[in-house]
C-alpha positions as CSV (number, residue, x, y, z in Angstrom):
1,X,-18.2,-19.1,-84.0
2,X,-18.8,-22.1,-82.1
3,X,-21.1,-24.6,-83.4
4,X,-20.7,-27.8,-81.2
5,X,-22.6,-27.3,-77.9
6,X,-22.6,-30.3,-75.2
7,X,-25.1,-30.7,-72.6
8,X,-23.8,-31.0,-68.7
9,X,-23.5,-34.6,-69.1
10,X,-21.5,-34.6,-72.1
11,X,-19.2,-31.7,-70.9
12,X,-18.7,-32.8,-67.8
13,X,-17.4,-36.8,-69.4
14,X,-15.3,-34.5,-72.1
15,X,-13.5,-32.7,-69.3
16,X,-13.0,-35.3,-66.5
17,X,-15.5,-33.7,-63.7
18,X,-19.0,-34.5,-62.5
19,X,-22.2,-32.7,-63.4
20,X,-22.1,-31.6,-60.1
21,X,-19.1,-29.7,-60.2
22,X,-19.9,-28.3,-63.4
23,X,-22.4,-26.5,-61.6
24,X,-20.4,-25.5,-58.7
25,X,-18.0,-24.0,-61.3
26,X,-20.4,-22.3,-62.8
27,X,-22.0,-20.9,-59.4
28,X,-18.7,-20.1,-57.9
29,X,-17.7,-18.0,-61.1
30,X,-14.8,-19.9,-62.4
31,X,-17.2,-20.9,-65.5
32,X,-19.5,-18.0,-67.3
33,X,-22.5,-18.8,-66.8
34,X,-23.9,-21.9,-69.7
35,X,-25.9,-20.9,-72.7
36,X,-29.5,-22.4,-72.0
37,X,-31.9,-24.2,-74.3
38,X,-35.7,-23.0,-74.2
39,X,-36.6,-25.3,-72.2
40,X,-33.6,-24.2,-69.6
41,X,-31.0,-27.2,-70.0
42,X,-27.3,-25.8,-69.9
43,X,-25.7,-25.9,-73.4
44,X,-21.3,-25.7,-73.2
45,X,-19.1,-25.1,-76.0
46,X,-15.6,-26.2,-76.6
47,X,-14.3,-23.2,-74.7
48,X,-16.3,-24.3,-71.9
49,X,-15.2,-27.4,-72.1
50,X,-11.5,-26.6,-72.4
51,X,-11.4,-24.3,-68.9
52,X,-13.2,-27.4,-67.0
53,X,-10.3,-29.5,-68.3
54,X,-8.1,-26.5,-67.3
55,X,-9.7,-26.8,-63.7
56,X,-9.5,-30.6,-63.6
57,X,-5.8,-30.3,-64.2
58,X,-5.5,-27.7,-61.9
59,X,-7.3,-29.4,-59.2
60,X,-5.5,-32.6,-59.8
61,X,-2.1,-30.9,-59.1
62,X,-3.5,-29.4,-55.6
63,X,-4.2,-26.0,-56.7
64,X,-7.0,-24.6,-54.6
65,X,-10.0,-23.0,-56.3
66,X,-8.8,-19.2,-55.6
67,X,-5.6,-20.3,-57.5
68,X,-7.1,-21.6,-60.1
69,X,-9.2,-18.6,-60.6
70,X,-5.9,-16.4,-60.5
71,X,-4.7,-19.0,-63.4
72,X,-7.7,-18.5,-65.5
73,X,-7.1,-15.1,-65.2
74,X,-3.7,-15.4,-66.6
75,X,-4.6,-18.1,-69.1
76,X,-7.2,-15.7,-70.7
77,X,-4.8,-12.5,-70.6
78,X,-2.7,-13.0,-73.7
79,X,-0.5,-10.1,-72.8
80,X,0.0,-11.8,-69.3
81,X,4.2,-12.0,-68.4
82,X,5.0,-15.7,-67.9
83,X,6.9,-14.7,-64.6
84,X,3.0,-14.0,-62.7
85,X,2.3,-18.0,-63.8
86,X,5.5,-19.0,-62.5
87,X,5.8,-17.2,-59.5
88,X,2.2,-18.8,-58.7
89,X,3.6,-22.2,-59.6
90,X,6.6,-21.8,-57.2
91,X,4.6,-20.2,-54.4
92,X,2.2,-23.9,-54.9
93,X,5.5,-26.0,-55.0
94,X,6.7,-24.2,-51.5
95,X,3.0,-24.7,-50.1
96,X,3.5,-28.5,-51.4
97,X,7.0,-28.8,-50.1
98,X,5.4,-27.8,-46.5
99,X,2.9,-30.3,-46.1
100,X,5.3,-33.0,-47.7
101,X,7.2,-32.3,-44.3
102,X,4.0,-32.1,-42.6
103,X,2.5,-35.2,-43.3
104,X,6.1,-37.0,-43.3
105,X,6.9,-36.0,-39.1
106,X,2.8,-37.4,-39.2
107,X,4.5,-40.5,-40.5
108,X,6.9,-41.0,-38.5
109,X,5.2,-39.9,-35.2
110,X,2.5,-42.6,-36.2
111,X,5.6,-45.5,-36.9
112,X,7.2,-45.0,-33.6
113,X,3.8,-44.8,-31.7
114,X,2.9,-48.3,-33.2
115,X,6.2,-50.0,-32.8
116,X,6.1,-49.2,-29.3
117,X,2.4,-50.9,-29.0
118,X,2.5,-54.4,-28.0
119,X,-0.6,-55.2,-30.1
120,X,-1.6,-58.2,-28.1
121,X,-4.7,-58.5,-25.6
122,X,-3.6,-55.8,-23.1
123,X,-5.4,-53.1,-22.9
124,X,-2.6,-50.4,-22.4
125,X,-2.0,-48.7,-25.8
126,X,0.9,-45.8,-26.0
127,X,-0.9,-44.5,-29.5
128,X,-4.3,-43.7,-27.5
129,X,-2.3,-42.3,-24.7
130,X,-0.7,-40.0,-26.7
131,X,-3.8,-39.0,-28.2
132,X,-5.4,-38.8,-25.2
133,X,-2.0,-36.5,-23.9
134,X,-2.5,-34.2,-26.5
């Protein structure tokens, strides 16, 4: 049985998330409801902290909260197929590739616009003209 309990601040610090996010993850069901003291303070066990670390790492890798919920379900399911986890990861990689391509296109466009701007005291500006045209 788990004998180590953390208050919300300790659980947050141990997992790398803020106390506000711990409450949020609990409210949306990513984290099970915390045990409570007689005074109503939340208590988190080692397993809760591991789940928070899992969520924190998933967010750092850019997974959405819905994707993290799916990954948590797979993590808890000891009879899962690793192929299911791999599929989710590869779908996320494809999504990241699309976002990278979009960001690179934005960067090229802005660089082109910035290079066509004189950057002097004149009021005409191709950057603002482009923004206004779209």
